[in-house]
Backbone bond lengths (Angstrom), bond angles and torsions (degrees), N, CA, C in turn:
res aa  C-N    CA-C-N  psi(-1)  N-CA   C-N-CA  omega(-1)  CA-C   N-CA-C  phi
1 X - - - 1.458 - - 1.517 108.77 -
2 X 1.294 115.58 135.87 1.461 123.04 178.04 1.545 110.30 -64.73
3 X 1.330 116.71 146.92 1.468 121.76 -176.79 1.529 111.37 -56.39
4 X 1.338 116.62 -46.32 1.469 119.55 -178.63 1.527 110.96 -59.78
5 X 1.343 117.03 -43.85 1.448 120.58 -179.54 1.537 111.14 -66.70
6 X 1.317 117.91 -36.55 1.460 121.14 178.64 1.530 110.76 -67.26
7 X 1.323 117.88 -41.44 1.458 121.11 178.15 1.537 108.89 -67.09
8 X 1.290 117.48 -43.03 1.470 121.35 178.57 1.527 111.68 -61.37
9 X 1.324 116.16 -40.35 1.451 121.77 176.68 1.525 111.13 -62.39
10 X 1.329 116.58 -40.91 1.469 121.70 178.86 1.526 110.33 -62.76
11 X 1.341 115.81 -43.84 1.470 119.78 176.84 1.531 110.53 -60.88
12 X 1.315 116.08 -42.42 1.470 121.11 177.91 1.510 111.75 -61.52
13 X 1.332 117.48 -40.92 1.454 121.85 178.31 1.532 112.35 -66.10
14 X 1.328 116.92 -21.72 1.447 122.16 178.14 1.528 112.00 -95.98
15 X 1.330 115.55 19.66 1.454 124.45 173.08 1.528 114.97 70.71
16 X 1.330 116.47 25.66 1.451 119.19 169.79 1.515 107.36 -92.49
17 X 1.293 118.02 145.99 1.461 122.25 178.09 1.515 109.24 -72.40
18 X 1.302 116.60 93.56 1.465 120.80 -172.94 1.531 112.42 -66.55
19 X 1.327 118.91 -22.20 1.459 120.03 179.32 1.526 111.81 -75.49
20 X 1.313 117.34 -9.59 1.466 122.02 178.24 1.536 112.39 -102.49
21 X 1.315 116.97 4.96 1.466 121.37 -175.66 1.539 108.91 -103.75
22 X 1.321 115.94 129.47 1.463 120.89 170.19 1.520 108.44 -131.55
23 X 1.327 117.61 -177.95 1.448 120.38 -174.04 1.536 113.89 -62.53
24 X 1.333 116.80 -24.71 1.454 120.77 -178.59 1.534 113.42 -92.32
25 X 1.330 116.67 -0.35 1.453 119.94 179.24 1.529 109.96 -64.17
26 X 1.334 114.86 123.99 1.470 120.34 178.91 1.527 108.63 -82.90
27 X 1.305 115.47 125.05 1.455 121.20 -172.58 1.541 111.67 -62.79
28 X 1.290 117.17 -49.93 1.469 119.27 -177.18 1.530 113.12 -77.64
29 X 1.320 116.73 -45.08 1.452 120.49 -176.19 1.510 114.06 -75.67
30 X 1.344 117.78 -49.30 1.448 121.39 -174.85 1.532 113.16 -81.80
31 X 1.329 116.44 -34.46 1.468 120.22 -178.10 1.511 113.20 -103.16
32 X 1.330 117.08 -4.13 1.473 122.65 179.50 1.518 112.03 56.08
33 X 1.342 116.59 42.62 1.459 122.45 177.91 1.523 108.54 -88.34
34 X 1.336 116.80 130.04 1.452 119.90 174.94 1.520 109.63 -97.46
35 X 1.311 117.48 177.75 1.484 120.70 -174.54 1.525 112.04 -63.05
36 X 1.322 118.54 -35.29 1.461 121.14 178.03 1.519 110.44 -65.06
37 X 1.320 116.59 -44.87 1.473 120.55 178.61 1.521 110.97 -65.36
38 X 1.315 117.18 -34.75 1.469 120.65 179.66 1.528 109.12 -67.10
39 X 1.313 117.03 -36.76 1.473 120.70 175.39 1.530 110.11 -65.00
40 X 1.333 117.70 -40.00 1.452 121.50 177.75 1.532 109.85 -63.39
41 X 1.313 117.73 -40.27 1.462 122.16 176.97 1.521 110.08 -61.66
42 X 1.326 116.88 -44.69 1.457 121.49 179.06 1.523 111.15 -59.56
43 X 1.322 116.22 -44.84 1.466 120.84 -179.69 1.522 109.93 -62.64
44 X 1.319 116.23 -45.14 1.478 120.22 178.63 1.508 111.98 -60.57
45 X 1.338 116.71 -41.54 1.461 120.35 178.06 1.525 111.24 -65.85
46 X 1.320 117.58 -40.31 1.465 120.05 177.09 1.532 111.01 -59.05
47 X 1.326 115.38 -45.51 1.472 119.91 -179.10 1.520 112.03 -67.87
48 X 1.324 116.05 -44.19 1.459 120.56 -176.16 1.525 113.07 -71.30
49 X 1.333 115.73 -41.43 1.456 119.37 -173.25 1.536 114.79 -104.39
50 X 1.337 115.66 -6.14 1.461 118.64 177.91 1.504 114.87 65.89
51 X 1.347 115.99 38.92 1.467 121.32 178.19 1.512 109.88 -117.50
52 X 1.333 114.01 162.48 1.462 121.08 176.23 1.513 108.64 -98.75
53 X 1.341 117.29 126.09 1.452 122.04 -178.91 1.523 109.08 -119.32
54 X 1.310 115.78 126.90 1.455 122.31 175.38 1.530 106.92 -82.91
55 X 1.346 116.98 115.18 1.444 120.16 -173.93 1.534 111.74 -60.98
56 X 1.313 118.78 -36.58 1.461 122.00 179.28 1.526 111.06 -62.87
57 X 1.307 117.05 -43.10 1.464 120.53 177.99 1.533 110.26 -69.83
58 X 1.308 116.62 -41.24 1.449 120.48 -177.98 1.521 111.72 -63.01
59 X 1.331 115.77 -37.18 1.481 120.13 179.70 1.525 112.48 -64.36
60 X 1.320 116.56 -20.49 1.482 120.88 -179.09 1.529 112.98 -82.53
61 X 1.330 116.33 -15.71 1.467 119.41 -177.38 1.534 109.38 -71.45
62 X 1.328 115.00 141.49 1.474 119.45 -174.08 1.519 114.31 -111.29
63 X 1.331 117.91 -30.10 1.459 119.02 -176.62 1.526 110.41 -122.57
64 X 1.338 113.50 163.53 1.452 119.48 176.17 1.528 111.17 -59.16
65 X 1.321 116.89 -40.52 1.459 121.90 178.72 1.523 112.02 -60.36
66 X 1.336 117.35 -38.18 1.450 121.29 177.79 1.524 110.62 -65.98
67 X 1.310 116.20 -37.59 1.473 120.53 178.22 1.524 109.87 -64.24
68 X 1.323 116.72 -45.20 1.451 121.22 178.89 1.531 110.63 -58.38
69 X 1.334 117.54 -46.88 1.469 121.16 179.01 1.521 111.17 -62.10
70 X 1.332 115.98 -41.56 1.472 120.86 180.00 1.546 109.04 -61.74
71 X 1.317 117.25 -48.95 1.451 121.02 -179.13 1.510 111.29 -62.30
72 X 1.333 117.35 -41.48 1.462 120.96 179.26 1.506 112.86 -59.59
73 X 1.341 116.77 -28.97 1.458 119.65 -178.79 1.553 113.06 -101.97
74 X 1.333 116.67 1.45 1.480 120.44 -179.21 1.523 110.26 -71.10
75 X 1.312 114.16 149.09 1.458 118.72 -179.61 1.551 109.08 -83.73
76 X 1.329 115.80 148.48 1.463 119.57 179.38 1.532 110.97 -67.98
77 X 1.324 114.38 156.29 1.477 119.28 177.11 1.494 110.42 -72.27
């Protein structure tokens, strides 16, 4: 599975409308995700994709596209 599709699937599993998400979707503004929810997303991505995510770095990401790029370059667990 492609990284973008895996991340999109994870968002969908967390009850976000994945059909409304594109690379320019702003996580906080458009999806109303707060820092706690962003941490939950990071944990879900770690479990689903088997990567290590630095929460401090992940919290700095602003768009869905940035998350996809970050995950694509993340090191495996």
